[in-house]
C-alpha positions in Angstrom: 86.4 -33.2 -174.7 89.9 -33.0 -176.2 89.0 -32.5 -179.8 90.9 -30.3 -182.4 88.0 -27.8 -182.7 89.8 -25.6 -180.1 92.8 -25.5 -182.5 91.0 -24.6 -185.7 87.7 -23.0 -185.0 87.3 -19.3 -185.5 87.5 -17.4 -182.2 87.0 -13.8 -181.2 88.4 -14.4 -177.7 91.7 -12.7 -176.8 93.4 -16.0 -175.7 93.4 -19.4 -177.3 90.2 -21.4 -176.6 90.3 -24.6 -174.6 87.8 -27.3 -173.3 86.5 -26.5 -169.9 88.2 -28.8 -167.3 88.0 -31.7 -166.6 89.1 -32.6 -170.1 88.5 -36.2 -171.4 89.7 -38.0 -174.5 87.3 -38.6 -177.4 87.7 -42.4 -177.0 86.3 -42.3 -173.4 83.2 -40.6 -174.7 83.0 -42.9 -177.7 83.1 -45.9 -175.3 80.1 -44.5 -173.3 78.2 -43.9 -176.6 78.9 -47.5 -177.8 77.7 -48.9 -174.4 74.6 -46.6 -174.6 73.8 -48.0 -178.0 73.9 -51.6 -176.6 71.9 -50.7 -173.4 69.8 -47.7 -174.4 68.3 -45.4 -171.7 66.5 -42.1 -172.2 69.5 -40.1 -171.2 73.0 -40.4 -169.7 74.8 -37.9 -167.6 78.5 -37.9 -168.6 81.2 -36.5 -166.3 81.2 -35.2 -162.8 80.9 -31.6 -164.0 77.6 -32.5 -165.7 76.4 -34.1 -162.5 77.5 -31.1 -160.4 75.8 -28.6 -162.9 72.5 -30.5 -163.2 72.2 -31.2 -159.5 73.4 -27.8 -158.5 70.8 -26.3 -160.9 68.1 -28.3 -159.1 69.1 -27.0 -155.7 70.5 -23.4 -156.2 69.8 -22.4 -159.9 70.3 -18.6 -159.4 73.6 -19.0 -157.4 74.9 -21.5 -160.1 74.1 -19.1 -162.9 76.0 -16.2 -161.2 78.9 -18.4 -160.3 79.3 -19.7 -163.8 78.9 -16.2 -165.3 81.8 -15.1 -163.1 84.2 -18.1 -163.4 83.4 -20.3 -166.4 84.5 -17.8 -169.0 88.1 -17.8 -167.9 88.1 -21.6 -167.9 87.4 -21.6 -171.6 90.8 -19.9 -172.5 94.4 -20.7 -172.1 97.0 -18.1 -171.1 98.3 -17.9 -174.7 97.2 -15.1 -176.9 95.5 -15.8 -180.2 97.9 -15.3 -183.1 96.7 -13.0 -185.8 97.9 -15.6 -188.3 95.7 -18.4 -186.7 94.0 -20.4 -189.5 90.4 -21.4 -189.0 87.9 -23.7 -190.7 85.1 -21.2 -191.2 85.6 -20.6 -194.9 88.0 -23.5 -195.8 89.2 -26.7 -194.2 92.5 -26.6 -192.3 94.2 -29.8 -193.5 97.3 -29.9 -191.4 95.3 -29.8 -188.2 93.0 -32.7 -189.1 93.3 -35.4 -186.3 91.2 -37.0 -183.6 92.8 -35.4 -180.5 93.2 -31.8 -179.7 96.3 -30.2 -178.0 95.2 -31.1 -174.4 96.4 -34.7 -174.3 98.6 -34.0 -171.2 95.6 -33.2 -169.0 92.9 -35.3 -170.6 91.5 -38.3 -168.8 90.9 -41.7 -170.4 87.8 -42.5 -168.4 84.6 -40.7 -167.7 81.7 -41.2 -165.2 78.4 -42.1 -167.0 75.2 -42.4 -165.0 71.7 -43.0 -166.6 69.5 -39.9 -166.0 66.8 -41.8 -164.0 69.5 -43.2 -161.6 71.2 -39.8 -161.3 67.9 -38.2 -160.3 67.8 -40.4 -157.2 71.0 -38.7 -155.9 69.2 -35.7 -154.5 66.6 -37.9 -152.9 69.3 -40.1 -151.3 71.2 -37.0 -150.2 68.1 -35.4 -148.7 67.3 -38.6 -146.8 70.9 -38.8 -145.5 70.8 -35.2 -144.4 67.5 -35.9 -142.6 69.0 -38.8 -140.7 72.1 -36.8 -139.8 69.9 -33.8 -138.6 67.8 -36.3 -136.6 70.8 -37.7 -134.9 72.2 -34.2 -134.1 68.8 -33.0 -132.7 68.5 -36.2 -130.7 72.0 -35.8 -129.3 71.5 -32.2 -128.4 68.2 -33.0 -126.6 69.8 -35.8 -124.6 72.7 -33.5 -123.7 70.2 -30.8 -122.6 68.5 -33.3 -120.3 71.8 -34.4 -118.8 72.9 -30.8 -118.0 72.1 -29.7 -114.4 69.3 -27.2 -114.1 69.7 -23.9 -112.4 
């Protein structure tokens, strides 16, 4: 989410921190929270990256852990080095940086996908059923083709 925490939080990383893409505006998340307050469900999955992470962890947890360990660290930094004069809010507030949006407005989306958890859990079941149907058609087609080929 495009919040100012990436501009004022203390960091020990060599380059400036950033939200992991895809970045969304705080208003988009606030809208989902408001709708969730009006129609409460036990949980909501927000964003396609959340869907991918949870569903990927259901299917290939070990692979996903290794992939994220190799690739996700770099996605949390910009190319700009951290200034030694960077102010942070660990010991005192940083007044001049107080705002709602962070510095990633140019790439932040104004909408976000929100799916209730119980509905999202049906996705692997639906995909498995679809895969079963596709495999069935492929096997059926191959068996028909084998019957039509001349025997030697």
